[in-house]
C-alpha positions in Angstrom: 26.7 -140.5 -40.1 24.2 -139.8 -43.0 21.5 -142.8 -41.9 21.8 -141.5 -38.6 21.0 -138.1 -39.1 18.0 -139.4 -41.2 16.9 -141.8 -39.0 16.8 -138.6 -36.2 15.0 -136.5 -38.7 12.1 -139.3 -39.3 11.7 -139.6 -35.3 11.1 -136.2 -35.1 8.7 -135.7 -38.0 6.7 -138.7 -36.7 6.5 -137.2 -33.1 5.2 -134.1 -34.3 2.3 -135.5 -36.7 1.3 -137.9 -34.0 0.9 -134.9 -31.7 -2.7 -134.2 -33.2 -5.9 -135.8 -31.7 -8.4 -137.6 -34.0 -11.4 -136.8 -32.0 -13.6 -138.3 -35.1 -12.1 -141.9 -33.7 -12.8 -141.5 -30.0 -15.6 -143.3 -28.3 -17.9 -141.3 -26.5 -16.6 -142.5 -22.7 -13.0 -140.9 -24.3 -14.3 -137.6 -25.6 -16.3 -137.1 -22.1 -12.9 -138.1 -20.3 -11.2 -135.3 -22.4 -13.7 -133.0 -22.0 -13.1 -133.2 -18.4 -9.4 -132.3 -18.6 -9.8 -129.3 -20.7 -11.3 -125.6 -20.4 -14.9 -125.0 -21.8 -13.6 -123.3 -25.0 -11.5 -126.7 -25.8 -14.5 -129.1 -25.1 -14.9 -131.3 -28.3 -18.7 -131.7 -30.1 -19.2 -134.3 -32.4 -21.9 -135.0 -34.7 -22.6 -137.1 -37.3 -23.9 -136.0 -40.8 -25.2 -137.5 -44.1 -23.5 -136.0 -47.0 -25.5 -134.8 -50.0 -26.1 -137.8 -52.3 -25.0 -140.1 -49.6 -26.6 -142.5 -47.0 -23.1 -143.2 -44.9 -22.9 -141.0 -41.9 -19.8 -139.1 -41.5 -18.7 -137.9 -37.7 -17.1 -134.2 -37.4 -15.7 -132.9 -34.4 -15.0 -129.4 -33.5 -13.9 -127.6 -30.4 -16.6 -124.9 -28.8 -13.8 -122.3 -30.0 -14.2 -123.1 -33.4 -17.9 -123.4 -33.1 -18.5 -120.0 -31.2 -15.9 -118.0 -33.8 -17.3 -119.7 -36.7 -14.0 -120.0 -38.5 -15.1 -123.4 -40.0 -18.9 -123.7 -41.2 -20.3 -127.5 -41.5 -19.1 -127.9 -44.9 -15.3 -127.5 -43.6 -15.2 -124.3 -45.6 -13.9 -120.8 -44.3 -17.3 -118.7 -42.9 -17.7 -115.2 -43.9 -19.5 -114.7 -40.2 -18.1 -112.6 -37.8 -15.7 -113.8 -35.3 -15.1 -113.6 -31.6 -12.0 -113.1 -30.2 -11.0 -114.7 -26.9 -8.0 -114.3 -24.8 -5.8 -117.2 -24.7 
C-alpha cells in the first residue's frame, strides 16, 4: 500500500514538472509554430548572448509579457524598472 502511494506521488510530481516548456531547446520552426498558437503577450523571443569572460553563446528566451514588464533583466535578476500591468 505504501509503495502504491509513493508511485502515485512520483507520477504526480513528474507530471507537474514536465509542464514547463524549455524554449531554449526549441528550434526556430518550433518557436514559430508555438508563437502562432498563442496570444501576442505570450510570444517567445530568444536571443543568443555571449557571457562576460566566455566565448560560448548562451540562448535565453523570454515572453513578450516579461520583456514589456521588465521583470527580468538580461542578467536574469529582478529589474528596478516600472512594471506595466496587463489584464489576463
